[in-house]
N, C-alpha and C positions, 0 to 999 in steps of 0.2 A: 504494500500500500504506500502510495506517495501522495503527500499533500503539497499543493502548489499555491504560492501567493505572489501575485504580480505587484509591481510598484513602478513609479516613474512616469506615469501618464500625466497629461496636462494640456493646457491651451498654449499653442505656439503659432507663429506666423509662417507663412509659406517661405521656404528656403532655410528655415531654422533646423536645428538638430535636437534630438531627444534620445535618451537611452532608457530602455525598459529593463527591469530586472525581474527575475523570477527566483524566489527562494523555495527550495524543496526540502521537505522533511523525509527522513527515511535513510537507512544505512545502505540501501542499494541504488542510490541516485546515480552513481558513476556507471552503472550497467544499463541505464536507460538512454535511449535516444530522446532528444528533446526538440520541441518545435514551438513555433509561434503561428497563431492564426488570428484572423480579424473578422469582425462582422460589423458592417455599416447598417444603418437603419433601413429596413425593408429589403435587405439583401441576405443571401445565405452566407454562412461562415466560410471563409476561404483561407487557403494555405498561404503563409508568408515565407517562412524559412524553417529549416530543420538541420539538426546536427547529430551525428552518430555518437554512441557512447564514448568513443575515444577522441572525438573531435576531428577525425581525419577526413571525413566527408561532410560537406555542407550542400544543401540544396536551397534554391530561392525561387520564388515566383518571378516570372518575367517582369512584372510591374515594379519590382523593387530591386532587381539586379543592378549592381553598381552603386546603389544608394544605401542599402541596409546590410548590416553584417551581424551574423549570429555567432556567439562564442559561449564557452562554458568554463566554469571553474569547479572541477570535481572536488577539490580539497575543501571548498566552502559551500558545496551543494547549490550552486547558482548557475543560471543561464541568462545571457544578456541579448538584447537586440539594440544595436546602435543604428539609429535612423538619421540619415543626413538628407539634405535637400528635400525636406518634406513638402508635400503637395496637398492641396485641399482634398484630393481624392484618397489620401491616406487616412482621413478622418474615420475612426471606427473604434469599437471596443476591441482591445487586443488581449488574446488569451494565450497563456502558456499551456503546453501539452506535453505529456510524457508517454513514451512507448516502451513497454517492458522488454520487447525483443532486442532493443539496442540498435536496430538498424532503421533506415528510412525505407519502409516497405511500401509506402504510398504517400502521395501528397494531397490526400483528401482528409476529411474529418475522421475517417476510419483509422488514421494514424494513432489517434489518442486512446490510451487506456485510462488516462486521468487528465482532468482539466482543472485549471485555476478558475478564479471567480471573475477575472477580467479587469482591465484598467482602461479608462477612456483616454483616447488621444484625439484632440481636436486641432485641426490646422486651418487657420483663417487665411483667406486670400487677400 
């Protein structure tokens, strides 16, 4: 069982940067693949980024490639999402997700065995 708590969301202007953090509980965090998803009002939850348990493989949605970076700190049970050059279309609730298999098996919501509660990111244009 893993419990996930996101933080770092807020209101920023277009072009600004923001870093989201996800703190995970549980002694098996380092064996989980971790991901970030987002959901805008009236839209389905969508994949943003994921990283394998070792950090050697990362995947990104086309819409954030080159702007967002996912990373993890297994010693401190944390995963991060650095978001640069933010756009108004990045506005959404961002969710942290954990996958017990440790690999990026899918870039859909089926990736997640566990979800955090979400943190709001609002980008004003």
